[in-house]
C-alpha positions in Angstrom: 48.9 -37.2 -27.2 48.7 -35.7 -23.8 47.8 -32.0 -25.7 44.4 -34.0 -27.4 44.5 -35.6 -23.5 45.0 -32.0 -21.9 42.7 -29.9 -24.5 39.9 -32.7 -24.0 40.1 -32.3 -20.3 39.6 -28.7 -20.8 36.8 -28.4 -22.4 35.5 -30.6 -20.1 36.1 -28.4 -17.2 34.6 -25.5 -19.1 31.7 -27.5 -19.3 31.4 -28.5 -16.0 31.6 -24.5 -15.2 29.4 -23.9 -18.1 26.6 -26.2 -16.8 27.8 -25.0 -13.0 27.0 -21.3 -13.8 23.5 -22.1 -15.6 22.8 -24.2 -12.1 23.6 -20.7 -10.1 21.8 -19.1 -13.1 18.6 -21.5 -11.9 19.1 -20.8 -8.1 19.3 -17.2 -8.5 15.6 -17.0 -10.8 14.5 -19.6 -8.5 15.8 -17.3 -5.2 14.1 -14.2 -7.1 10.3 -16.0 -7.4 10.5 -16.9 -3.8 11.0 -13.5 -2.7 8.4 -12.6 -4.9 6.3 -14.4 -3.5 7.1 -13.8 0.0 6.5 -10.1 -0.3 3.1 -11.5 -1.9 2.9 -13.6 0.9 3.3 -10.7 3.1 1.1 -8.3 1.1 -1.9 -10.7 1.7 -1.6 -11.3 5.1 -1.4 -7.5 5.5 -4.7 -7.8 3.4 -6.0 -10.8 5.4 -5.0 -8.7 8.9 -7.1 -5.7 7.5 -10.7 -7.7 6.5 -10.3 -9.7 10.5 -10.1 -6.5 11.9 -13.6 -5.3 10.1 -15.1 -8.3 10.8 -14.5 -7.3 13.8 -16.1 -4.3 14.1 -18.7 -5.7 12.9 -19.3 -8.0 15.0 -21.4 -6.3 17.1 -24.1 -5.7 14.2 -24.1 -9.5 13.7 -24.8 -10.1 16.9 -27.8 -7.7 16.7 -29.1 -9.9 14.3 -31.2 -12.6 16.2 -32.3 -9.7 18.6 -33.5 -7.8 15.2 -35.5 -11.1 13.7 -36.8 -11.8 17.0 -38.7 -8.6 16.7 -39.8 -8.9 13.3 -41.4 -12.1 14.8 -43.0 -10.5 17.5 -44.8 -8.3 15.0 -45.4 -10.1 12.7 -48.8 -9.1 11.2 -47.3 -5.5 10.4 -47.6 -6.7 6.9 -51.2 -6.7 7.6 -51.3 -4.1 9.7 -49.9 -1.5 6.6 -52.5 -2.9 4.8 -55.0 -2.1 7.5 -54.1 1.5 7.0 -53.4 1.7 3.7 -56.6 1.1 3.3 -58.1 2.7 5.2 -56.1 6.2 4.5 -57.8 5.6 0.8 -61.8 4.7 2.4 -61.4 8.7 3.4 -60.0 10.3 0.9 -62.5 8.7 -1.7 -65.2 8.9 1.0 -63.9 12.6 1.5 -64.2 13.2 -2.1 -67.6 11.2 -3.1 -69.4 14.4 -0.8 -67.7 16.4 -2.9 -70.0 18.6 -6.6 -69.3 18.1 -9.8 -68.3 20.8 -11.7 
């Protein structure tokens, strides 16, 4: 009977060892995934840093937008002025062609 118990104990021991090996394999797999995620995080962090640097270089341009909109507000009649100038130019061209004789 002791051989049966010894065989059962050996079988249990092998089963326990197998489960521990499976758990170790899973932990190794999870650690590899975590390492990959950390590498992706570092890459994203570098990308965000580059984007922030670009935004910082563009900040003076963004700060000028209110000044430019204020200047446009001062020249709010620019459309009317351009239409008047265009109309005057076209009228003078047609007036010049009006006086030429027909061939």
